[in-house]
N, C-alpha and C positions, 0 to 999 in steps of 0.2 A: 322394427319396421313391418308393415303389412306386406303380405304377398303381392306380386305385380297385379293379379287379377282383381284383388279387393281394392288396391289403389286405383286400378281403371274404373271399378264399379263406383267408387266415391267421386271421382273426377267427372264421370258421366252424369252423375246425379248433382254436380256442383256442390259437393258436401266437403267442407274443410273442418279441421279441428277446432273445437269451439262451438259448431253449429248445433242447433237442437234438432235432433233427428227421430224418426219413428222407425222401429224394427219390428216387422210381422214375421214370426217363425213358428210353425207347428201349432196354429190356432192360438199363439200367445202374443201379446202385443206390448212392447216395451218402448218407453219414451224418455229421453234425456239428453244430457250434452255429451257429445262425442269427445273423448279424452285421447290423448296420444298413446300409441303403442309402447309398452315398456320393453326394455332390452330383451327381457327373458320371458315374455309373454307369448301366447299362441299367435302366430302371425296371421292366422286366419280368423281371428276373433276381433270383434268391435267391442270396446269398452266404453260405457256410457256412465254418467252420474245421473241417477234418478232424482226425482224431486224430494225424496226422503233423505238425500245426502249420502246415500251408499252408492258404491260402484258395483256394476255387474258387467261381466264378459259374456258375449253371445257369439258362438261360432257361426261363421256365415256358410250357408250350404246354397246350392243352386236354386232351392226353393224359397230362400230368405228374400223378403221384399225390404228395402231400405228407401225411405223418403225424407226429404229435408222439410222440417217444420218451420225453421227460422234461424236468425242468428242468436247466439246465446246473449244473455244479459251482459252488456259491455262492463258492467262492474266487476265481472268475473274474469275479465281477460287483462291480466298484466298491469304494468304500471301506467300505461297510456290511458287508463281509465280514471286516474285519480282526480281529474278534473270534474268527473261525473258523480263524485260523492258528495251529495248535497247537505248531508248532516253536518252539523258543527257544534263544538262545544259551547254551553252557555258561558260568556265571559264572566258572568257573575258567580259562577261555580267556585267552590275553593281549589286553589292551585295544587297540584300534586305532581311529582317527578316520576318519570319512567326510566328505569335503567334496563334495557334490553340486552341480554347476553346470548339470544339465539333461542333455539328450542322451537316446538311447534306452535306454542301460543303466540310467538312473536313473528309469525310468517303468514303469508298468504300464498295460494296456489294459482298460478297462470294457466288456465285451462286450454290456452292456445298452444302452449309449449309443453305443459306437464311439469314445468319448473317450479321451484319455490323460491320466493324472494322474501327478504325482510321488510317488515313495516317501517316506513320512514315518516310518513305524514300522520300525525295523531289522530286525524279523521278516519283513517283507515280502520282503527279499532272499532269505530261506530258502525262500520259496515257488518260486523258480525255481533257486536254487543251495542245497539243503539241505546240501551238504558243508561249506558255510562254518560250520556249527554246531559242527563238530569241529575247526576251525582257529583262529577268533579270536572275539572279541565286539566289536561297534561300541560303543565308550564314549559317542561323540558322533557325531551327524550334524548338520553345519553346512550352510547353503545360503546362500552369498554372493550368488548371483543364480541365475536359472533362464532359459536362453534357448538358442536353437540356436547352434552354435558360429560360423557363418557371420556371426552378428550380434554377436559379441563385439568388443571394442575394447581398447586399452591400459589404460583405466581399469578394466576388468574384471579384466585381469591383475593390477593393483595390489590390487584388492579381493580376488582370489583368493589371492595371495601373503599378504596380511594375515591372512586366515582361516586359511591353512595354518600359518604361523608361530605363531598363537596355539595350534594344536592340538599343535605340536611341543614346546610348553612344558609340555604335560601329562603324564600318566603313559603315554600311548599309545605303543606300540612302533613305530609308523609312521603315515603318513597315506596314504589312498587317495583319489584325487580322480576321480570319475566326470565325463566330459566328452563332448561331441559330437565326432565325428572329423574334421569337415571342416578345422578349425584347430587340432587337438590339438596338432600339432608346434610351432605359434606359442607356444601356452601353455606347453608343456614347456620351450621355449627361455627364455621370460620367467621361469618359476619358477627355472630354473637360474642365471640371473643374479641375480634379486631375493632369492633365500634364500642366504645366504653362510655357508660353513662349518658346514652342518647335520651332525649326528651320527646321523640316522635316515633311513630310507627315505621318499621322497615319490613315490608311484606313481600316474601318470595312466593311467586305463583308460576305454575306450569299446567300442562294439560297431558293426560294420558292418551288422548285420542285427538286426531287432527281436526282443525276446525271446519273442514269440508265434509266431516262425517255426521250423519244424524244424531249419533250418540256422543258427540263431542262434549267433553266437560269444560272446554275453554272459556265459553261465555259465562257460565255460572261462577267459575273460579275467579275470572278477572272482575266481575261485578262485585262479588263479595270482598275481593281484595281491595277494591276501591273504598268500600264502606270501612274496612279496617283502617285504611290510610287515613281516614277522617275520624277515627275513633279515639277512645281514651287511653289508648295503650302507648308505652314508650319502651317497646320490646322489638326484638327480631324474631320473626316467626314465619310459618308457612300458612297459606289459606288455599286448601284444596277440598274437594268433595268430602262430606262426611258420612254419605251414604251412597249406595249405588244409584239412587234416584237423585233427581234434580231439586232436592228439598232445601239443603242448607250446606255450609262449608265449615270446616274446622279451622280455627287459627290456634296453631300449636307452636310453643316455644321452640326456638331454633336448635337449642342443644338437647331437646327431648324427642325430636320427630325423627321418624324413619320411614322409608319405603318398604312396605311389607307385602307387595304383591306386584307381578310384572306388569299387569294390565289392567286390573280393576281401577274404576275411577275413584274409589275411596281408598286407595292404596297407601296413602300417607296417614300413620297413626301415632299417637303419642307412646312413648316406652316409659314404663314406671313413673307415669305422671298422667294427669288428665288434661285434656285441652284447655286453653285459656278461655275459649268461648265458642259458641255456635254463631255463625253469621248467617243470616238469611238475606235473600235477594232484594227484599223491600227495606233493607237497612237496619232491621232489628238485630240487636246484639245480645244473646243470652249468655251471661257470664257464668262460666262453670268453676274456674278457679277465682276465688275471691281476692287472693293476694297476687298482685302482679305490679310491675313498674308502671306509674301514672305519668300521663302526658305533661311535660313541662315546657316543650317546644325548643328546648336548648339542643345544639347540634352534637354535644358531646365531644369526645377526643378520639382521634384515629390511632390505633395501636396494631397496625397491620404488619406483623412479622411471622416468619414461620421458617423453621429449620428443615430445609428439603432433605437431609439425611435423617429422616425419621421413617421407620419401617413398620410393617403390620405383618405379623406371623400368626398363623393358625395351627393349634395342636390337633393330632389325630392319633388314633392307635397306631404304635409303631413309629411315630415321628422321631426323626434323628435330630438331636440338638445341634448337630454340625451346622445346621442352617443359621444359628445364632453366630458361629464362627465365621460364616460367610459375610454376614453384615458387619461384624467387627473388621473383617479384613478389607471391606469396602469403605471403611471410616465412617460408619453411621454413628449418629450422636445418641440415638434413643430408640427403643423398640416397644411396641405394644404386641403382647401375646394374647390372642384370644383363646383362653383356656376353657375347660370343660366345667359346666355346673357351677359350684361355688368359687371357681377361679383355680382349678387344678391344673398342674402340668404333670406329665409322666415322672413319678417321683422315685418308685422302687422298682421301675421297669428294666428291661434289659438295656435300654438306653435312657438313662435318667436325665432330666433336664435341669434339676436343681443346682447341680455343681457348675453347669455352664451359665446359669443366671447368676450366681454368686460372683463367678469370675468377671461377668460383665459389669456388674454393680461395682465390684471392688475396683475396676479400671476406670470408673467415672462414667459408664453407659447406663443410664436409667432404664429399668424394665417395668413396664406398667402392664397389669394383667387384668383383662376384662372377661366377660362370659359369653360363650357361644349360645347360651340359653335366650339371649337377647333380654328376656324379662327376668327380674330378680336382681340380686345384688352379689358382688363378690364378698366372701367372709373369710378373713384371715386367721380365724381363731377356732373354727369348728373341729378340724381334723389336725392330726399330728403333722401330716405333709404340708398342710396349709401353714401351720406355724413355722415349719422349717423353710418354706418358700418366701413368706413374707417377713417374719422376725429373724430367720436365720440368714437367708440369702439376700435379703434386702428389697425384695420386689414390692412395687407399689400398687395397692388394689385399686381398681377403678370404681369401686363401690357400685352404685346403680347406673353409672354412665354406660350408654351402649357402646360398642367398640369403636364405630366411626367417630363419635364425639370424643372418646378418650385418644384416638389418633390425632385428631385436630388439636385438642387441648395440649398434648405433649409437645407437638411440633411448635405450637405457639409459645409454650413456656421455654422451649429450647432456644426460641429465637431472642429470648431475653437473657439467658443465663446458662452456663455450664456448670455451675456449682451444684453439687449433688444435694446438700442440705437445703438450698434455695429451692431446687426442683421439686424436692419431696414436699416442701412447705406449699408451694404454689399449686401442685397438683391436688393437694388436699383442701385448698380453698374453693369455696363455692363462688366462681367469678361470674357465671351468666346463667345461673339457674340450672346447671347441669347436674346438681345433686339434689336428691329428695332426703329430708331428714328421716322419714320413714317410709316404709312400703306400704302403699295404699291398697287395700283389697280390690277396690273397684277399678284400679288402674290396669289390671290385667286383660289383654286382649280388648281393651275398649275402643 
């Protein structure tokens, strides 16, 4: 809330939230749309959205001059403006389904209230990305859930896969999934395992920066995702910025992608693999990996199962293997250990892990080991302690799967079987492109 004198000043000038105002202070002139005051903001500051898309806060002093320029563009003010959205999809465009799960990319900001609401009318996407009108038309918009991606869980993955598979059975050329970026790579891996033998593209897309910011990546990501949805692929993958500029996006296989930066627009990178393709906003597709699943337009089958009692543990210097006993006591069915380098755990340390791993495996609880290095692969044969862990204790190497994919795959496998031999067999199978036969030199930090 603003202070009472600031509120009185705005009332006197007949200024309301959402109005376009001009602020003159200390020989500087600012013009933009007045935004609501945040709960923890300076109560003596006015926050306006500049034409560049950025917000700026200006503290009001007795010398500050504030004038009303006009009302904000009504298209910026909440759901009541939907009737004012004049753009529409060309009915001759190829149909595509949109599955919205929340996240910045599937929302709009109401500048009158400061609140965020989910897009419901397909035309609202055209408000921010009018180029979509010339590419596709959204046949369906489905919302299996709406939440921040850090709040998702395996049941959400199952619900999401079910919704996507239903759309794959329609006339839609492909399915676009809007999703928060924090755990986008987990969901991409889950859909890769849950949707078997699909013949159409399933494209997960998000945005690192909100659509009201001048540096938002939402528009390019969504436009490129639309091109992927019409493309030749029959893969689950992500479509996000490929560089920090608005040049192109990368379509990356869902089992090989990982978020590698908290805020950069090009945060999503392929791990131990090259991207499938570069996607340009004009629709050009530059294939990078020549081998990929080709479009057949078949819906494939739904195999959405996951054992929720699957754990992820990270080793560190001095780590106590008692944590493994904790998960055993909680009746967990499988554990992924993120080991060091080639897949080590403390072996000859004061608190060795190998005996605890051996005990778990003997009792029918599979242990998969990935690497904290992210890049590279786990090798069970290089050192003596590695041989003891994998050949002696019975741990399963994740090879070149990154940890998040290994976790999702183990939970998916455990959803089918508890037989240790079958688990070991399935974890070694290359189900959804999660393994690369060889380590490619050019795939590092690509």
